[in-house]
C-alpha positions in Angstrom: -0.4 -0.1 0.3 1.2 3.4 -1.0 0.4 7.1 0.4 1.4 10.5 -0.1 1.3 13.1 2.6 2.8 16.5 2.4 4.4 15.8 -1.4 6.6 12.5 -0.5 5.5 9.2 -1.0 5.3 6.3 1.6 4.8 2.5 1.1 3.2 1.0 4.1 4.8 -2.7 4.9 1.6 -5.1 7.5 4.0 -6.4 10.3 3.6 -9.9 11.2 1.6 -10.7 14.9 1.9 -6.7 15.2 -1.7 -5.3 15.8 -3.2 -2.3 17.0 -6.0 -2.5 19.4 -8.8 1.0 20.5 -11.3 0.8 23.1 -13.6 2.9 23.4 -16.5 2.9 26.2 -19.3 5.3 27.4 -22.3 4.9 29.4 -22.2 1.1 29.3 -21.3 0.6 26.4 -17.8 -1.0 25.0 -16.2 -1.2 21.5 -13.0 -2.9 20.3 -11.0 -2.7 17.3 -8.2 -4.6 17.0 -6.0 -3.9 12.9 -2.6 -5.8 11.6 0.6 -2.6 12.5 1.8 -0.8 9.2 5.1 0.1 9.3 5.7 3.5 6.5 8.7 3.8 4.5 9.8 7.1 2.5 9.9 6.4 -1.3 12.1 8.0 -3.9 12.1 8.7 -6.8 8.8 9.7 -9.0 9.0 6.4 -11.7 6.3 3.9 -9.8 3.7 7.0 -9.5 1.1 6.9 -12.5 1.4 10.6 -12.1 4.1 10.0 -14.4 3.0 8.4 -16.9 0.9 11.2 -17.5 3.7 13.3 -18.2 5.3 11.2 -21.0 8.2 10.1 -18.7 7.2 6.9 -20.3 5.2 5.8 -23.2 1.5 4.7 -21.9 -0.3 2.3 -23.9 -4.4 3.1 -24.5 -5.0 -0.5 -21.8 -2.7 1.3 -19.3 -4.7 4.9 -19.7 -8.2 3.3 -19.4 -6.9 0.7 -16.3 -5.8 3.5 -14.6 -8.9 5.5 -15.1 -10.5 2.3 -14.2 -7.8 2.3 -11.1 -8.9 6.3 -10.3 -13.1 5.7 -10.5 -12.5 2.7 -7.4 -10.2 5.2 -5.4 -12.9 8.2 -5.6 -16.0 4.6 -4.8 -13.7 3.8 -2.0 -12.7 6.9 -0.2 -16.5 7.6 0.0 -17.9 4.2 1.4 -14.9 5.3 4.0 -15.7 8.5 4.7 -19.2 7.0 4.9 -18.0 5.0 7.3 -15.9 7.2 9.7 -18.9 9.2 9.3 -21.2 6.4 10.8 -18.8 5.2 13.7 -18.9 9.1 15.2 -22.6 9.2 14.8 -23.3 6.2 17.0 -20.8 7.6 19.2 -22.4 10.7 19.1 -25.2 9.2 20.4 -24.2 6.8 22.8 -21.8 10.0 24.3 -25.1 11.9 24.9 -27.3 9.1 26.7 -29.8 9.7 24.1 -33.3 7.9 24.9 -35.8 8.4 22.4 -36.1 8.3 18.4 -38.2 10.7 16.7 -38.5 10.9 12.4 -39.4 13.5 10.7 -41.3 12.7 7.1 -43.3 14.8 4.1 -46.1 14.2 2.6 -45.4 15.3 -0.4 -42.8 13.9 -2.5 -40.0 16.5 -1.7 -36.8 15.5 -2.8 -35.0 18.2 -2.4 -32.1 17.2 0.3 -30.6 21.1 0.8 -34.1 22.2 1.9 -34.8 19.3 3.8 -31.8 20.1 5.6 -33.4 24.0 5.7 -36.6 23.0 7.5 -34.7 20.9 9.8 -32.5 23.2 10.6 -35.6 25.8 11.2 -37.5 23.0 12.9 -34.7 22.5 15.4 -34.5 26.1 15.9 -38.3 26.6 16.9 -38.2 22.8 19.1 -35.5 24.9 21.3 -37.5 27.7 21.7 -40.3 25.3 22.9 -38.7 23.4 25.2 -36.9 26.6 26.7 -33.8 27.1 25.1 -32.6 23.2 25.1 -33.5 20.6 22.5 -29.7 18.5 22.2 -30.0 15.7 19.0 -27.8 13.6 16.6 -29.8 13.3 13.6 -29.0 11.5 10.0 -30.7 12.4 6.1 -32.2 10.0 4.4 -33.7 9.5 1.0 -37.0 7.1 0.5 -37.2 5.0 -2.3 -40.2 6.9 -3.4 -37.6 9.9 -3.5 -38.5 11.8 -0.9 -36.3 13.2 2.1 -36.9 12.3 5.7 -35.0 12.8 8.5 -33.7 10.1 12.1 -33.2 11.3 15.0 -32.2 10.8 18.6 -32.9 13.5 21.7 -33.7 13.2 24.9 -37.4 12.1 25.8 -39.7 15.2 26.3 -41.8 15.8 29.5 -45.0 14.2 28.9 -46.6 17.7 28.7 -46.0 21.0 26.7 -46.8 24.7 26.4 -47.2 25.7 23.0 -49.5 28.5 21.9 -50.5 29.0 25.0 -52.0 25.3 25.7 -51.0 22.3 27.1 -50.6 19.3 24.5 -48.8 15.9 24.8 -45.0 16.3 24.0 -45.2 14.0 20.9 -47.5 16.1 19.4 -45.0 18.9 19.7 -42.5 17.8 16.6 -45.7 17.8 14.2 -46.9 21.0 15.3 -43.4 22.4 14.7 -42.6 20.7 11.5 -45.7 21.2 9.6 -45.5 25.1 10.7 -42.7 24.9 8.8 -43.2 22.3 6.1 -47.3 23.8 5.5 -50.4 21.6 7.2 -50.8 18.4 6.7 -47.5 18.2 5.0 -45.9 15.7 7.1 -45.5 14.2 10.8 -43.2 13.7 13.4 -43.1 10.3 14.6 -41.6 9.5 17.8 -40.9 6.1 18.7 -39.3 4.5 15.7 -40.6 1.5 13.6 -39.8 -1.9 13.9 -38.5 -4.0 11.0 -41.6 -4.6 9.8 -42.6 -0.6 9.5 -44.9 -0.9 12.6 -44.3 1.9 15.5 -41.6 0.3 18.0 -43.8 -0.8 21.7 -40.3 -1.7 23.7 -37.6 0.9 24.2 -34.7 0.2 22.2 -31.5 -0.3 24.6 -28.6 2.5 23.8 -26.4 0.7 21.7 -29.2 0.2 19.7 -30.5 3.4 18.9 -27.3 4.6 18.1 -26.9 1.6 15.4 -30.6 2.1 14.6 -29.9 6.1 13.3 -26.0 6.0 12.3 -26.8 2.9 9.7 -28.9 5.2 7.4 -25.4 6.9 6.4 -24.1 4.1 5.1 -27.5 3.8 3.2 -27.7 7.3 2.2 -23.5 7.6 1.2 -24.4 6.8 -2.8 -26.9 9.7 -2.9 -25.8 12.5 -0.8 -23.3 14.6 -2.6 -19.7 14.3 -1.9 -19.4 17.3 -0.2 -22.7 17.3 1.7 -23.0 16.6 5.7 -24.4 13.4 5.7 -25.6 13.9 9.1 -26.1 16.9 12.4 -25.4 17.2 16.2 -25.8 19.7 18.6 -23.0 21.9 19.4 -20.8 21.5 22.3 -20.8 17.0 22.0 -19.5 15.4 24.8 -15.6 14.2 23.8 -15.2 10.7 24.2 -11.0 9.6 24.1 -10.1 6.8 21.8 -7.6 4.1 24.0 -4.9 2.6 21.7 -2.4 -0.3 22.4 -0.1 -2.0 20.4 -0.3 -5.8 21.3 2.4 -8.3 20.0 0.9 -12.0 19.6 -1.2 -14.4 17.3 -4.5 -13.4 15.4 -5.7 -16.5 17.6 -4.5 -15.2 21.0 -5.3 -12.0 19.6 -9.5 -13.1 19.6 -9.1 -14.8 22.8 
């Protein structure tokens, strides 16, 4: 494997029976992963770079140019998948660190497929929810496009009080999200489902564990990565989320001993 960092080329070599183990733990949830240790060595010269062929330093056949173009497309696709996977991990851990205990889903009745407009509506929904709840409404959210083409938003938050005040009237808290959402997207144009859905699409009757709730919301980032523009954020969260350190250590042993 090779990388270019600050204009310098490096080649990596996997060290046998040496592993990098990372541990993340918060609110009773433990995540641990291990990857092979890689040693990196600086390369000298430019004759190994594909760019060198394009600059005319070496003759390139049409077949080679076609192969390099395919490899570049594969590299970009892999980079996009890796970015989505990192975003999924960060999203999941943000939910766990916040200790959220409620799921919500914002939907459109109309076939509203504009991602930028959905994000603008969601941003305004958050602002109004904070206003109605006295300034505090923390969340982590992921955006997804339904099969019919309409956008919707999955989010985790803290459970609201049983009743809240809205425009001078006392209402049940689960009604607040829908009323605020419809004040933005239009009367009867959308809903705010509270509690999430099960695999059959029915309302959940049992609360989810914190780890499952985090996995439920973060999975939509991977489902959405191909549709979202590369420069677009696939998820959103409140400012000032807790920062939980990742503990790193190197372990020298066989793969079997590592699993044990």
